[in-house]
N, CA, C and O atoms as CSV, one atom per row, in Angstrom:
chain,resi,resn,atom,element,x,y,z
A,1,MET,N,N,-257.132,-60.025,-127.057
A,1,MET,CA,C,-256.457,-60.453,-128.847
A,1,MET,C,C,-255.290,-59.549,-128.288
A,1,MET,O,O,-255.218,-59.116,-127.138
A,2,LYS,N,N,-254.414,-59.349,-129.285
A,2,LYS,CA,C,-252.814,-58.486,-128.896
A,2,LYS,C,C,-252.542,-57.806,-130.477
A,2,LYS,O,O,-252.192,-58.382,-131.506
A,3,GLY,N,N,-252.828,-56.456,-130.252
A,3,GLY,CA,C,-251.841,-55.986,-131.735
A,3,GLY,C,C,-249.938,-56.192,-132.152
A,3,GLY,O,O,-248.882,-56.027,-131.542
A,4,MET,N,N,-250.440,-56.718,-133.798
A,4,MET,CA,C,-249.250,-56.960,-133.934
A,4,MET,C,C,-248.306,-56.164,-135.085
A,4,MET,O,O,-248.563,-56.184,-136.289
A,5,LYS,N,N,-247.398,-55.606,-134.603
A,5,LYS,CA,C,-246.975,-54.517,-135.309
A,5,LYS,C,C,-245.576,-55.458,-136.263
A,5,LYS,O,O,-244.737,-56.329,-136.033
A,6,TYR,N,N,-246.010,-54.643,-137.334
A,6,TYR,CA,C,-245.281,-55.119,-138.162
A,6,TYR,C,C,-244.324,-54.385,-139.542
A,6,TYR,O,O,-244.778,-53.242,-139.609
A,7,VAL,N,N,-243.540,-54.492,-140.331
A,7,VAL,CA,C,-243.377,-53.977,-141.243
A,7,VAL,C,C,-243.028,-54.734,-142.798
A,7,VAL,O,O,-241.935,-55.294,-142.874
A,8,VAL,N,N,-243.532,-54.747,-143.480
A,8,VAL,CA,C,-243.107,-54.786,-145.159
A,8,VAL,C,C,-242.059,-54.497,-145.935
A,8,VAL,O,O,-241.861,-53.329,-146.271
A,9,TYR,N,N,-241.480,-55.210,-146.215
A,9,TYR,CA,C,-240.523,-54.752,-147.470
A,9,TYR,C,C,-240.631,-55.562,-148.477
A,9,TYR,O,O,-241.549,-56.379,-148.401
A,10,GLN,N,N,-239.510,-55.595,-150.038
A,10,GLN,CA,C,-239.621,-55.974,-150.440
A,10,GLN,C,C,-238.154,-55.990,-151.532
A,10,GLN,O,O,-237.438,-55.273,-152.231
A,11,GLU,N,N,-238.446,-57.883,-150.879
A,11,GLU,CA,C,-236.862,-58.557,-151.586
A,11,GLU,C,C,-237.002,-59.326,-152.805
A,11,GLU,O,O,-237.609,-60.397,-152.802
A,12,GLY,N,N,-236.523,-58.885,-153.748
A,12,GLY,CA,C,-236.667,-59.927,-154.821
A,12,GLY,C,C,-237.512,-59.431,-155.288
A,12,GLY,O,O,-237.654,-58.258,-155.632
A,13,LYS,N,N,-238.630,-60.882,-155.391
A,13,LYS,CA,C,-239.875,-60.932,-156.223
A,13,LYS,C,C,-240.720,-60.601,-154.771
A,13,LYS,O,O,-241.219,-59.510,-154.496
A,14,HIS,N,N,-240.747,-61.680,-154.017
A,14,HIS,CA,C,-241.174,-61.441,-152.706
A,14,HIS,C,C,-241.407,-60.045,-151.598
A,14,HIS,O,O,-240.585,-59.168,-151.332
A,15,TYR,N,N,-242.688,-60.187,-151.134
A,15,TYR,CA,C,-242.315,-59.499,-149.624
A,15,TYR,C,C,-242.852,-59.533,-148.212
A,15,TYR,O,O,-243.967,-59.639,-147.702
A,16,VAL,N,N,-241.818,-59.422,-147.859
A,16,VAL,CA,C,-240.937,-60.418,-146.768
A,16,VAL,C,C,-241.903,-59.286,-146.001
A,16,VAL,O,O,-242.263,-58.250,-146.561
A,17,ALA,N,N,-242.352,-59.733,-144.302
A,17,ALA,CA,C,-243.060,-59.644,-143.063
A,17,ALA,C,C,-242.631,-59.394,-142.192
A,17,ALA,O,O,-243.427,-59.943,-141.429
A,18,GLN,N,N,-241.606,-58.752,-141.305
A,18,GLN,CA,C,-241.274,-59.225,-139.682
A,18,GLN,C,C,-242.005,-58.400,-138.850
A,18,GLN,O,O,-242.237,-57.191,-138.878
A,19,CYS,N,N,-242.411,-59.550,-137.893
A,19,CYS,CA,C,-243.134,-59.032,-136.853
A,19,CYS,C,C,-242.321,-57.753,-135.380
A,19,CYS,O,O,-241.777,-58.362,-134.459
A,20,LEU,N,N,-242.309,-56.551,-135.306
A,20,LEU,CA,C,-242.042,-56.357,-134.550
A,20,LEU,C,C,-241.502,-56.895,-133.028
A,20,LEU,O,O,-240.361,-56.765,-132.582
A,21,ASN,N,N,-242.868,-57.646,-132.256
A,21,ASN,CA,C,-243.386,-57.843,-130.976
A,21,ASN,C,C,-242.187,-59.224,-131.215
A,21,ASN,O,O,-240.983,-59.243,-130.960
A,22,VAL,N,N,-243.006,-60.215,-131.753
A,22,VAL,CA,C,-241.098,-61.291,-131.885
A,22,VAL,C,C,-240.541,-61.800,-132.957
A,22,VAL,O,O,-240.946,-61.275,-133.994
A,23,ASP,N,N,-239.998,-62.380,-133.049
A,23,ASP,CA,C,-238.248,-62.148,-133.587
A,23,ASP,C,C,-238.900,-63.081,-134.965
A,23,ASP,O,O,-238.083,-63.766,-135.579
A,24,VAL,N,N,-239.798,-63.089,-135.250
A,24,VAL,CA,C,-240.575,-64.177,-136.237
A,24,VAL,C,C,-240.969,-63.545,-137.589
A,24,VAL,O,O,-241.975,-62.853,-137.436
A,25,SER,N,N,-240.427,-63.548,-139.119
A,25,SER,CA,C,-241.078,-63.498,-140.097
A,25,SER,C,C,-241.595,-64.069,-141.060
A,25,SER,O,O,-241.322,-65.253,-140.863
A,26,SER,N,N,-242.378,-63.974,-142.318
A,26,SER,CA,C,-242.683,-64.596,-143.432
A,26,SER,C,C,-242.604,-63.604,-144.559
A,26,SER,O,O,-241.997,-62.543,-144.703
A,27,PHE,N,N,-243.791,-64.621,-145.647
A,27,PHE,CA,C,-243.001,-63.217,-146.919
A,27,PHE,C,C,-244.020,-64.346,-147.931
A,27,PHE,O,O,-243.847,-65.537,-148.187
A,28,GLY,N,N,-244.932,-63.549,-148.278
A,28,GLY,CA,C,-245.889,-63.779,-149.639
A,28,GLY,C,C,-245.406,-63.367,-150.420
A,28,GLY,O,O,-244.223,-63.103,-150.204
A,29,ASN,N,N,-246.050,-62.984,-152.042
A,29,ASN,CA,C,-246.051,-62.874,-153.264
A,29,ASN,C,C,-246.579,-61.111,-153.395
A,29,ASN,O,O,-246.020,-60.469,-154.284
A,30,ASP,N,N,-247.500,-60.464,-152.629
A,30,ASP,CA,C,-247.634,-59.369,-152.742
A,30,ASP,C,C,-248.223,-58.952,-151.122
A,30,ASP,O,O,-248.922,-59.723,-150.466
A,31,VAL,N,N,-247.945,-58.084,-150.819
A,31,VAL,CA,C,-248.208,-57.255,-149.388
A,31,VAL,C,C,-249.440,-58.012,-148.557
A,31,VAL,O,O,-249.352,-58.831,-147.642
A,32,ASP,N,N,-250.370,-57.568,-149.063
A,32,ASP,CA,C,-250.980,-58.577,-147.573
A,32,ASP,C,C,-251.227,-60.020,-148.216
A,32,ASP,O,O,-252.272,-60.663,-148.125
A,33,GLU,N,N,-250.382,-60.297,-148.698
A,33,GLU,CA,C,-250.473,-61.943,-148.918
A,33,GLU,C,C,-249.040,-62.436,-146.947
A,33,GLU,O,O,-249.116,-63.178,-145.968
A,34,ALA,N,N,-247.870,-61.235,-147.599
A,34,ALA,CA,C,-247.099,-61.902,-146.708
A,34,ALA,C,C,-247.587,-61.153,-145.192
A,34,ALA,O,O,-246.825,-61.139,-144.225
A,35,ALA,N,N,-248.953,-60.552,-145.158
A,35,ALA,CA,C,-248.965,-59.908,-143.341
A,35,ALA,C,C,-250.212,-61.232,-143.153
A,35,ALA,O,O,-250.086,-61.629,-141.994
A,36,ILE,N,N,-250.764,-61.625,-143.501
A,36,ILE,CA,C,-251.719,-62.254,-143.800
A,36,ILE,C,C,-250.781,-63.636,-143.084
A,36,ILE,O,O,-251.295,-64.271,-142.163
A,37,ASN,N,N,-249.390,-64.005,-143.606
A,37,ASN,CA,C,-248.775,-65.287,-144.005
A,37,ASN,C,C,-247.880,-64.777,-141.787
A,37,ASN,O,O,-247.466,-65.343,-140.775
A,38,LEU,N,N,-248.058,-63.763,-142.211
A,38,LEU,CA,C,-246.663,-63.410,-140.908
A,38,LEU,C,C,-248.020,-63.512,-139.993
A,38,LEU,O,O,-248.559,-64.601,-140.188
A,39,GLN,N,N,-248.394,-63.084,-139.499
A,39,GLN,CA,C,-250.182,-63.787,-138.676
A,39,GLN,C,C,-250.514,-64.992,-138.022
A,39,GLN,O,O,-250.841,-65.323,-136.883
A,40,GLU,N,N,-250.245,-65.773,-139.571
A,40,GLU,CA,C,-250.692,-67.596,-138.612
A,40,GLU,C,C,-249.639,-67.526,-138.178
A,40,GLU,O,O,-249.665,-67.329,-136.963
A,41,ALA,N,N,-248.096,-67.635,-138.843
A,41,ALA,CA,C,-247.064,-67.646,-138.293
A,41,ALA,C,C,-246.643,-66.921,-136.837
A,41,ALA,O,O,-245.760,-67.557,-136.262
A,42,VAL,N,N,-246.830,-66.426,-136.544
A,42,VAL,CA,C,-246.775,-65.949,-135.444
A,42,VAL,C,C,-247.426,-66.866,-134.061
A,42,VAL,O,O,-247.058,-67.430,-133.031
A,43,GLN,N,N,-248.905,-66.493,-135.031
A,43,GLN,CA,C,-249.867,-67.128,-134.334
A,43,GLN,C,C,-249.475,-68.481,-133.986
A,43,GLN,O,O,-249.437,-68.794,-132.797
A,44,LEU,N,N,-249.100,-69.545,-135.141
A,44,LEU,CA,C,-248.252,-70.616,-134.203
A,44,LEU,C,C,-246.457,-70.219,-133.481
A,44,LEU,O,O,-246.327,-70.468,-132.283
A,45,PHE,N,N,-246.112,-70.059,-133.689
A,45,PHE,CA,C,-244.836,-69.639,-132.743
A,45,PHE,C,C,-245.614,-69.703,-131.213
A,45,PHE,O,O,-245.368,-70.552,-130.356
A,46,MET,N,N,-246.979,-68.190,-131.038
A,46,MET,CA,C,-246.977,-68.070,-129.376
A,46,MET,C,C,-247.711,-69.573,-129.390
A,46,MET,O,O,-247.979,-69.832,-128.217
A,47,GLU,N,N,-248.102,-70.564,-130.184
A,47,GLU,CA,C,-248.732,-71.915,-129.172
A,47,GLU,C,C,-247.190,-72.500,-128.612
A,47,GLU,O,O,-247.256,-73.243,-127.633
A,48,ASP,N,N,-246.302,-72.315,-128.971
A,48,ASP,CA,C,-245.355,-72.502,-127.817
A,48,ASP,C,C,-244.593,-71.678,-127.124
A,48,ASP,O,O,-243.476,-72.113,-126.845
A,49,GLN,N,N,-245.020,-70.010,-126.558
A,49,GLN,CA,C,-244.663,-69.434,-126.201
A,49,GLN,C,C,-245.566,-69.297,-124.802
A,49,GLN,O,O,-246.738,-69.644,-124.660
A,50,PRO,N,N,-244.905,-68.845,-124.060
A,50,PRO,CA,C,-245.701,-67.815,-122.614
A,50,PRO,C,C,-246.296,-66.301,-123.693
A,50,PRO,O,O,-246.269,-66.147,-124.914
A,51,ALA,N,N,-246.645,-65.660,-122.903
A,51,ALA,CA,C,-247.215,-65.314,-123.343
A,51,ALA,C,C,-246.132,-63.375,-123.368
A,51,ALA,O,O,-245.792,-62.489,-124.152
A,52,SER,N,N,-246.062,-63.713,-122.083
A,52,SER,CA,C,-244.975,-62.964,-121.618
A,52,SER,C,C,-243.329,-62.657,-123.071
A,52,SER,O,O,-242.441,-61.895,-122.691
A,53,THR,N,N,-243.207,-63.185,-124.252
A,53,THR,CA,C,-242.634,-63.378,-124.839
A,53,THR,C,C,-242.834,-62.620,-126.104
A,53,THR,O,O,-241.957,-62.400,-126.940
A,54,PHE,N,N,-244.629,-62.076,-126.184
A,54,PHE,CA,C,-245.145,-61.077,-126.986
A,54,PHE,C,C,-244.662,-60.245,-126.408
A,54,PHE,O,O,-244.732,-60.332,-125.182
A,55,LEU,N,N,-244.026,-59.186,-126.946
A,55,LEU,CA,C,-243.621,-58.020,-126.240
A,55,LEU,C,C,-244.429,-56.652,-126.899
A,55,LEU,O,O,-244.426,-56.574,-128.128
A,56,THR,N,N,-245.028,-55.714,-126.221
A,56,THR,CA,C,-246.074,-55.162,-126.047
A,56,THR,C,C,-245.352,-53.465,-127.001
A,56,THR,O,O,-244.320,-52.963,-126.555
A,57,ILE,N,N,-246.024,-52.856,-128.172
A,57,ILE,CA,C,-244.901,-51.925,-129.422
A,57,ILE,C,C,-245.508,-51.269,-129.137
A,57,ILE,O,O,-246.610,-51.699,-129.477
A,58,GLY,N,N,-245.649,-50.194,-128.582
A,58,GLY,CA,C,-246.184,-48.755,-128.403
A,58,GLY,C,C,-245.990,-47.614,-130.609
A,58,GLY,O,O,-245.501,-47.825,-131.719
A,59,ASP,N,N,-246.476,-46.954,-130.152
A,59,ASP,CA,C,-246.250,-46.134,-131.886
A,59,ASP,C,C,-244.297,-46.483,-132.320
A,59,ASP,O,O,-243.176,-46.682,-131.851
A,60,VAL,N,N,-244.882,-46.379,-133.205
A,60,VAL,CA,C,-243.668,-47.157,-134.432
A,60,VAL,C,C,-243.459,-46.231,-135.602
A,60,VAL,O,O,-243.913,-46.303,-136.744
A,61,ARG,N,N,-242.478,-45.136,-134.913
A,61,ARG,CA,C,-241.146,-45.203,-136.750
A,61,ARG,C,C,-240.777,-45.072,-137.365
A,61,ARG,O,O,-240.580,-43.882,-137.121
A,62,PHE,N,N,-240.077,-45.290,-138.769
A,62,PHE,CA,C,-239.469,-45.782,-139.274
A,62,PHE,C,C,-237.681,-44.600,-140.330
A,62,PHE,O,O,-237.651,-43.664,-141.129
A,63,GLY,N,N,-237.279,-44.921,-140.067
A,63,GLY,CA,C,-236.416,-44.527,-140.969
A,63,GLY,C,C,-235.709,-44.561,-141.450
A,63,GLY,O,O,-235.433,-45.752,-141.596
A,64,GLU,N,N,-234.455,-43.455,-142.345
A,64,GLU,CA,C,-233.107,-44.594,-143.144
A,64,GLU,C,C,-231.811,-43.842,-142.880
A,64,GLU,O,O,-231.772,-42.615,-142.971
A,65,ARG,N,N,-230.873,-44.490,-142.592
A,65,ARG,CA,C,-229.742,-43.652,-142.646
A,65,ARG,C,C,-228.892,-44.465,-143.136
A,65,ARG,O,O,-228.735,-45.605,-142.701
A,66,HIS,N,N,-228.148,-43.889,-144.246
A,66,HIS,CA,C,-226.806,-44.341,-145.064
A,66,HIS,C,C,-225.727,-44.677,-144.409
A,66,HIS,O,O,-225.767,-43.884,-143.468
A,67,ILE,N,N,-224.577,-45.458,-144.234
A,67,ILE,CA,C,-223.512,-46.249,-144.112
A,67,ILE,C,C,-222.520,-45.974,-144.884
A,67,ILE,O,O,-222.522,-45.824,-146.106
A,68,SER,N,N,-221.687,-45.913,-144.162
A,68,SER,CA,C,-220.367,-46.013,-145.475
A,68,SER,C,C,-219.743,-47.421,-145.450
A,68,SER,O,O,-219.742,-48.256,-144.546
A,69,GLY,N,N,-219.291,-47.452,-146.500
A,69,GLY,CA,C,-219.064,-48.764,-147.146
A,69,GLY,C,C,-219.679,-49.320,-148.574
A,69,GLY,O,O,-219.388,-50.447,-148.975
């Protein structure tokens, strides 16, 4: 069993969950549903991928910077 790291953000009336280990995302009506849907999506994605596709992610920190434009 591997640890999946992800970020969840609100987009409109849904929540989007983005996996950091592989380029897979999903959504739901709330944070928990988005995370559960993401877990299922990643598991399905990994069925057809070599194990090396799943990157090991250490500590995660998020920041915010403002850009002009």
